[in-house]
C-alpha positions as CSV (number, residue, x, y, z in Angstrom):
1,M,0.0,0.0,0.0
2,R,1.2,3.5,-0.8
3,I,2.0,5.8,2.1
4,Q,1.4,9.4,1.4
5,Q,1.6,12.4,3.7
6,V,-1.4,14.7,3.0
7,N,-3.6,17.4,4.4
8,K,-7.2,18.3,3.9
9,T,-6.3,20.5,0.9
10,N,-3.9,18.3,-1.2
11,C,-5.7,15.0,-0.4
12,R,-8.2,15.8,-3.1
13,Q,-5.9,14.7,-5.9
14,Y,-5.5,11.3,-4.4
15,I,-9.2,10.9,-3.7
16,E,-9.9,11.8,-7.3
17,E,-7.7,8.8,-8.4
18,I,-10.0,6.6,-6.3
19,Y,-13.2,8.2,-7.6
20,H,-12.1,7.5,-11.2
21,R,-11.4,3.9,-10.7
22,Q,-14.4,2.9,-12.9
23,A,-14.2,3.3,-16.7
24,N,-14.8,6.8,-17.8
25,S,-16.9,5.7,-20.8
26,F,-19.7,3.2,-20.7
27,A,-20.6,3.7,-24.4
28,D,-20.0,0.0,-25.5
29,I,-21.8,-1.4,-22.4
30,D,-24.6,1.1,-22.8
31,R,-25.2,0.1,-26.4
32,K,-25.4,-3.6,-25.4
33,V,-27.7,-2.8,-22.5
34,A,-30.0,-0.8,-24.7
35,E,-30.2,-3.6,-27.2
36,I,-31.0,-6.1,-24.4
37,I,-33.7,-3.9,-22.9
38,A,-35.3,-3.3,-26.4
39,Q,-35.3,-7.0,-27.1
40,V,-37.0,-7.8,-23.7
41,Q,-39.6,-5.1,-24.4
42,Q,-40.3,-6.6,-27.8
43,D,-40.1,-10.4,-27.1
44,G,-40.8,-10.6,-23.4
45,D,-40.3,-14.1,-21.9
46,S,-38.8,-15.4,-25.1
47,A,-36.0,-12.9,-24.9
48,L,-35.4,-13.8,-21.2
49,F,-35.0,-17.5,-22.1
50,S,-32.6,-16.7,-25.0
51,Y,-30.4,-14.4,-22.9
52,T,-30.3,-16.8,-20.0
53,E,-29.1,-19.5,-22.4
54,L,-26.6,-17.1,-23.9
55,F,-25.2,-15.5,-20.7
56,D,-25.7,-18.2,-18.1
57,G,-25.3,-21.3,-20.2
58,V,-28.5,-23.0,-19.3
59,K,-31.8,-23.6,-21.1
60,L,-34.6,-23.1,-18.8
61,S,-38.1,-24.5,-19.0
62,A,-39.6,-22.0,-16.6
63,L,-38.5,-18.6,-15.2
64,K,-40.3,-18.8,-11.9
65,V,-38.8,-20.7,-9.0
66,G,-41.3,-23.3,-7.8
67,K,-42.2,-24.2,-4.2
68,T,-40.4,-27.5,-4.4
69,E,-37.0,-25.9,-5.4
70,I,-37.3,-23.5,-2.4
71,E,-38.1,-26.4,-0.1
72,E,-35.1,-28.4,-1.4
73,A,-32.8,-25.4,-1.0
74,V,-33.9,-24.9,2.7
75,A,-33.4,-28.7,3.3
76,Q,-29.8,-28.4,1.9
77,T,-29.0,-25.4,4.1
78,E,-27.2,-26.2,7.4
79,P,-29.5,-25.6,10.4
80,E,-26.8,-23.5,12.0
81,F,-26.7,-21.1,8.9
82,L,-30.6,-21.0,8.9
83,A,-30.4,-19.9,12.5
84,V,-27.9,-17.2,11.6
85,L,-30.2,-15.9,8.8
86,Q,-33.1,-15.8,11.2
87,K,-31.2,-13.9,13.8
88,A,-29.9,-11.4,11.2
89,Y,-33.4,-11.0,9.9
90,Q,-34.6,-10.1,13.4
91,N,-31.8,-7.6,13.9
92,I,-32.3,-5.9,10.5
93,K,-36.0,-5.7,11.0
94,S,-35.8,-4.3,14.4
95,F,-33.4,-1.5,13.2
96,H,-35.5,-0.6,10.2
97,E,-38.8,-0.5,12.2
98,K,-37.4,2.5,14.0
99,Q,-37.1,4.4,10.7
100,K,-40.7,4.2,9.7
101,Q,-42.5,7.5,9.5
102,K,-46.2,8.0,10.1
103,T,-48.9,10.0,8.3
104,W,-49.5,13.3,10.2
105,L,-52.0,16.1,10.2
106,D,-51.5,19.7,11.5
107,C,-54.8,21.4,12.6
108,E,-53.3,24.2,14.7
109,Q,-54.5,27.0,12.5
110,E,-58.3,27.7,12.5
111,G,-60.0,26.5,9.3
112,I,-56.8,24.9,7.9
113,I,-55.6,21.3,7.9
114,L,-52.2,20.5,6.4
115,G,-50.4,17.2,6.5
116,Q,-48.4,14.4,4.9
117,K,-49.7,11.0,4.0
118,M,-47.2,8.1,4.0
119,T,-47.9,5.3,1.5
120,A,-45.8,2.3,0.7
121,I,-44.8,1.7,-2.9
122,E,-47.2,-1.1,-4.2
123,R,-44.7,-3.3,-6.0
124,V,-40.9,-3.5,-6.0
125,G,-38.3,-5.7,-7.6
126,V,-35.1,-6.8,-5.9
127,Y,-32.0,-7.9,-7.8
128,V,-29.6,-10.3,-6.1
129,P,-26.3,-11.4,-7.6
130,G,-26.0,-15.1,-8.0
131,G,-23.1,-16.0,-10.2
132,K,-19.6,-16.4,-8.9
133,A,-20.6,-14.1,-5.9
134,A,-23.9,-15.0,-4.3
135,Y,-25.0,-12.8,-1.5
136,P,-27.9,-14.0,0.7
137,S,-27.3,-10.9,2.8
138,S,-28.5,-8.8,-0.1
139,V,-31.8,-10.5,0.1
140,L,-32.2,-9.5,3.7
141,M,-31.0,-5.9,3.3
142,N,-33.3,-5.2,0.3
143,V,-36.4,-7.1,1.3
144,I,-36.7,-6.3,5.0
145,P,-37.0,-2.4,4.7
146,A,-39.5,-2.9,1.9
147,Q,-41.6,-5.2,4.1
148,V,-41.3,-2.8,7.1
149,A,-42.5,0.0,4.8
150,G,-45.5,-2.1,3.9
151,V,-44.8,-3.0,0.3
152,E,-47.4,-5.5,-0.7
153,S,-45.7,-7.2,-3.7
154,I,-42.0,-8.0,-3.9
155,A,-40.4,-9.8,-6.8
156,L,-36.9,-11.1,-6.5
157,V,-34.6,-12.0,-9.5
158,S,-31.2,-13.7,-9.5
159,P,-29.4,-15.7,-12.2
160,P,-29.4,-19.5,-12.2
161,N,-26.3,-21.8,-12.3
162,K,-25.4,-24.2,-15.1
163,E,-27.9,-26.7,-13.8
164,G,-30.7,-24.2,-14.0
165,K,-30.9,-23.9,-10.2
166,M,-30.8,-20.8,-8.1
167,N,-28.2,-20.5,-5.3
168,P,-29.6,-22.4,-2.3
169,H,-28.4,-19.9,0.2
170,I,-30.2,-17.1,-1.7
171,L,-33.4,-19.2,-1.6
172,A,-32.9,-19.9,2.1
173,A,-32.7,-16.2,2.7
174,C,-35.9,-15.7,0.7
175,F,-37.6,-18.4,2.8
176,V,-36.6,-16.6,6.0
177,C,-38.1,-13.4,4.6
178,G,-41.2,-15.1,3.3
179,I,-40.5,-14.2,-0.3
180,T,-42.1,-16.6,-2.8
181,E,-42.1,-14.6,-6.1
182,I,-38.6,-15.5,-7.3
183,Y,-37.4,-15.6,-10.9
184,K,-34.3,-17.2,-12.4
185,I,-33.0,-14.4,-14.5
186,G,-30.0,-12.1,-14.1
187,G,-28.1,-9.3,-15.9
188,A,-29.6,-6.4,-17.8
189,Q,-32.4,-8.6,-19.1
190,A,-33.7,-9.1,-15.5
191,I,-33.8,-5.3,-15.0
192,A,-35.6,-4.9,-18.2
193,A,-38.2,-7.5,-17.3
194,L,-38.8,-5.8,-13.9
195,A,-39.1,-2.4,-15.4
196,Y,-41.3,-3.2,-18.4
197,G,-42.9,-6.5,-17.5
198,T,-43.4,-9.7,-19.5
199,K,-46.2,-12.3,-19.6
200,T,-44.6,-14.1,-16.6
201,I,-43.2,-11.2,-14.7
202,P,-45.5,-8.2,-13.8
203,A,-43.7,-4.9,-14.0
204,V,-42.6,-3.2,-10.7
205,Y,-42.5,0.5,-9.7
206,K,-39.0,0.4,-8.1
207,I,-35.9,-1.7,-8.5
208,T,-33.2,-2.1,-5.8
209,G,-30.2,-4.3,-5.3
210,P,-26.6,-4.6,-6.4
211,G,-25.2,-6.2,-9.5
212,N,-22.3,-6.1,-12.1
213,I,-21.7,-3.2,-14.5
214,F,-24.4,-4.4,-16.9
215,V,-27.0,-4.5,-14.1
216,A,-25.9,-1.0,-12.9
217,R,-26.1,0.5,-16.4
218,A,-29.4,-1.2,-17.0
219,K,-30.8,0.4,-13.8
220,A,-29.5,3.8,-15.0
221,K,-31.2,3.2,-18.4
222,V,-34.7,2.3,-17.0
223,F,-34.6,5.1,-14.4
224,G,-37.6,7.3,-15.1
225,K,-39.8,4.4,-16.2
226,V,-39.2,3.0,-12.7
227,A,-37.4,4.3,-9.6
228,I,-34.1,2.8,-8.5
229,D,-32.2,2.8,-5.2
230,M,-28.8,4.0,-6.4
231,I,-25.9,3.1,-8.7
232,A,-23.5,1.7,-6.1
233,G,-20.0,0.4,-6.3
234,P,-17.2,-0.5,-6.3
235,S,-16.9,-1.1,-2.6
236,E,-14.7,1.1,-0.3
237,I,-13.6,1.6,3.2
238,A,-11.7,4.4,5.1
239,I,-10.3,3.8,8.5
240,V,-9.3,6.8,10.8
241,A,-6.9,5.4,13.3
242,D,-4.4,6.7,15.9
243,D,-1.5,5.2,17.8
244,T,-3.9,3.2,20.1
245,A,-5.3,1.2,17.1
246,N,-4.3,-2.5,16.8
247,P,-2.5,-2.8,13.4
248,Q,-3.7,-6.3,13.0
249,Y,-7.3,-5.2,13.3
250,V,-6.7,-2.3,10.9
251,A,-5.1,-4.5,8.3
252,A,-7.8,-7.1,8.5
253,D,-10.5,-4.6,8.0
254,L,-8.8,-3.0,5.0
255,L,-8.5,-6.5,3.5
256,S,-12.2,-7.2,4.1
257,Q,-13.0,-4.6,1.5
258,A,-10.1,-5.2,-0.8
259,E,-11.3,-8.8,-1.4
260,H,-14.5,-7.7,-3.0
261,D,-12.9,-7.0,-6.4
262,E,-9.9,-5.4,-8.1
263,L,-11.7,-2.0,-8.2
264,A,-12.4,-2.0,-4.4
265,S,-10.6,0.7,-2.4
266,A,-9.2,0.5,1.1
267,V,-7.8,3.6,2.7
268,L,-6.2,4.2,6.1
269,I,-6.0,7.8,7.5
270,T,-3.7,8.2,10.5
271,N,-1.6,10.7,12.4
272,S,0.9,7.9,13.2
273,M,3.7,7.1,10.7
274,R,4.6,4.1,12.9
275,L,1.0,2.7,12.5
276,A,1.1,3.5,8.8
277,E,4.3,1.4,8.2
278,T,3.1,-1.4,10.5
279,V,-0.2,-1.7,8.8
280,A,1.4,-1.7,5.3
281,E,3.5,-4.7,6.4
282,E,0.6,-6.4,8.2
283,T,-1.8,-6.2,5.2
284,H,0.9,-8.0,3.1
285,R,1.4,-10.7,5.8
286,Q,-2.3,-11.4,6.3
287,M,-3.1,-11.4,2.6
288,Q,-0.9,-14.4,2.0
289,K,-3.0,-16.5,4.2
290,L,-6.4,-15.6,2.7
291,S,-8.2,-17.1,-0.3
292,R,-8.6,-14.1,-2.7
293,T,-5.0,-12.9,-2.7
294,D,-4.9,-12.0,-6.4
295,I,-7.9,-9.7,-6.1
296,M,-6.6,-8.1,-2.9
297,E,-3.1,-7.5,-4.4
298,K,-4.6,-5.7,-7.4
299,S,-7.0,-3.7,-5.3
300,L,-4.4,-2.5,-2.8
301,A,-1.8,-1.8,-5.5
302,N,-4.1,0.4,-7.5
303,Y,-6.6,1.8,-5.0
304,G,-5.2,1.1,-1.6
305,M,-3.7,4.2,0.2
306,I,-2.4,5.1,3.6
307,F,-2.7,8.8,4.3
308,V,-0.5,10.2,7.0
309,V,-1.8,13.5,8.5
310,E,-0.7,15.9,11.2
311,N,-3.5,15.2,13.7
312,L,-6.9,13.5,14.1
313,E,-8.8,16.7,13.3
314,E,-7.1,16.6,9.9
315,A,-7.8,12.9,9.6
316,V,-11.6,13.5,10.0
317,A,-11.4,16.3,7.5
318,V,-9.8,14.0,4.9
319,A,-12.4,11.3,5.7
320,N,-15.2,13.9,5.1
321,E,-13.6,14.8,1.7
322,F,-13.4,11.1,0.8
323,A,-17.0,10.4,1.9
324,S,-16.5,6.7,2.0
325,E,-19.0,3.9,1.9
326,H,-17.7,2.5,5.2
327,L,-15.9,4.6,7.7
328,E,-14.3,3.1,10.8
329,L,-13.1,5.4,13.7
330,M,-10.5,3.2,15.3
331,V,-9.3,5.8,17.8
332,A,-9.0,6.1,21.6
333,N,-12.3,8.0,21.9
334,P,-14.4,7.4,18.8
335,F,-17.5,9.1,20.2
336,A,-15.6,12.4,20.5
337,Y,-15.1,12.5,16.8
338,L,-18.5,11.2,15.7
339,P,-20.1,14.7,15.6
340,K,-17.3,15.8,13.3
341,V,-18.1,13.2,10.6
342,R,-20.3,14.7,7.9
343,N,-19.9,12.3,5.0
344,A,-20.0,8.5,5.3
345,G,-22.4,5.8,4.3
346,A,-22.0,4.0,7.6
347,I,-19.8,4.8,10.6
348,F,-18.2,2.0,12.7
349,L,-17.0,3.1,16.2
350,G,-14.1,1.5,18.0
351,A,-12.0,-1.6,17.7
352,H,-14.8,-4.1,18.0
353,A,-17.2,-2.8,15.3
354,P,-15.5,-4.1,12.1
355,E,-17.2,-3.5,8.8
356,P,-18.4,-7.1,8.3
357,L,-20.6,-6.6,11.4
358,G,-22.6,-4.2,9.3
359,D,-22.5,-6.3,6.2
360,Y,-24.3,-9.2,7.7
361,F,-25.7,-9.0,11.2
362,A,-26.0,-5.8,13.3
363,G,-29.1,-4.3,11.7
364,P,-28.2,-1.2,9.7
365,N,-28.5,-1.6,6.0
366,H,-25.4,-2.5,4.0
367,T,-26.6,-1.0,0.8
368,L,-24.6,2.3,1.0
369,P,-23.6,5.2,-1.2
370,T,-20.2,4.9,-2.8
371,N,-17.7,7.0,-4.8
372,G,-18.3,10.2,-2.8
373,T,-22.1,10.1,-3.1
374,A,-22.3,9.9,0.7
375,K,-21.9,13.7,0.5
376,F,-25.6,13.9,-0.6
377,S,-27.2,10.5,-0.2
378,S,-28.1,7.9,2.4
379,P,-28.1,4.1,2.9
380,L,-31.0,2.1,1.6
381,N,-33.8,2.6,4.2
382,V,-37.5,2.3,4.8
383,D,-38.2,5.7,3.2
384,D,-36.9,4.4,-0.1
385,F,-40.0,2.2,-0.2
386,M,-42.5,4.8,0.7
387,K,-44.0,7.9,-0.9
388,K,-44.9,11.2,0.8
389,T,-48.1,12.8,-0.4
390,S,-49.0,16.3,0.8
391,I,-52.5,17.0,2.2
392,L,-54.2,20.5,2.1
393,Y,-57.6,21.6,3.4
394,Y,-58.9,25.2,3.8
395,E,-62.3,26.3,4.9
396,R,-63.8,29.2,2.9
397,E,-62.9,31.8,5.5
398,A,-59.3,30.7,5.8
399,L,-58.8,30.9,2.0
400,E,-60.5,34.3,1.8
401,K,-58.0,35.7,4.3
402,V,-55.0,34.9,2.0
403,S,-56.7,35.1,-1.4
404,E,-55.3,38.6,-2.3
405,Q,-51.8,37.4,-1.5
406,I,-52.1,34.3,-3.7
407,I,-53.6,36.4,-6.5
408,A,-50.7,38.9,-6.3
409,F,-48.2,36.0,-6.4
410,A,-49.9,34.4,-9.4
411,E,-50.1,37.7,-11.3
412,K,-46.4,38.3,-10.7
413,E,-45.7,35.1,-12.5
414,G,-48.0,36.0,-15.3
415,L,-50.4,33.0,-14.5
416,T,-53.8,34.6,-14.7
417,A,-55.6,31.3,-14.6
418,H,-54.0,30.6,-11.3
419,A,-55.2,34.0,-10.0
420,N,-58.6,33.4,-11.4
421,A,-58.9,30.0,-9.6
422,I,-58.7,31.9,-6.4
423,A,-60.7,35.0,-7.4
424,V,-63.7,33.1,-8.8
425,R,-64.5,31.8,-5.4
426,F,-65.1,35.2,-3.9
427,R,-66.4,37.2,-6.9
428,K,-69.9,38.5,-6.5
429,E,-72.1,37.4,-9.3
């Protein structure tokens, strides 16, 4: 890992290197994605069968996962792992239940009622990767906040394996969540099916969930026809640490992100050159004992950084500029620095809150803003599955009191019909 002395001013150039780790142009991918979406719109299920055979190497006889396949997957799953899924479900549900907002009405002014009506989106689609990387945790993190919001209809899509089966751990997570509308399709074609609908798959109103670059670009393409959660990825972590931090813990947590893929970014920000040098050595040592060494080596070589700063105030300033997906405060008193953090997807406090705790189990959502978007966006949450509708009621006397003001406002904008809609109610015939 590169060690670089920085401050909150010159750190920007190094952070920009990380931000630009994705391809600058998606022209070729976007052309292919547009072709796939158009084909699905035109041919529906037939296109889905064709693309599944082409991309996943399997000829399916049905797109929907049957009850028997779900039962077989649950039977194959170790009871211990089922218990873990159930406990994680409870933790995640409990956390998200605290986020739910209620409809409210304000009747404090005489003759006026104002308010906000909260309504769950009726139908959503959840994409879950299922190829080389299958993530049952993504089932929990996307389905549970939708259920807490009150979404009535949830469709889940995930690609099949060469035998035409869905990953059993994904199906086990669906079982724990009570999801039964599951389809064996992946890639851009799955996003197209959810957005536009086919004979087998009714269209949804919003699509959430992670995927590869084709999935991400397809979500961007269908945005507007449907809502989407975010265009997330690649994964990243920043760790603010001082001399009290255990270098083994720091190195392990950096590697936990670096193993995602070659584009993942792992950054340490510290006021201790001693810690910086020790962690650089420790990441190399631990990496040799882990299974995805090639991926981690490329990730750390290209997008792994150790920033050495003058003090912890400067460290937090650099972290705010980075606005990382995951931020760990591994310092003597993390709660003292928590109020100073403005930009992060999720904040992990202290030596015993490592990032995988949030990925799987604690309760907060692991679908987080990446690539600096934590400066203006939030983790996936219950509000993402709800709509806010404004409510207005005025009695005649209440409207009359403000009628001249509204008419004046409308006339200033040259909208005489707006003004007339007020005036007509009080004009003497």
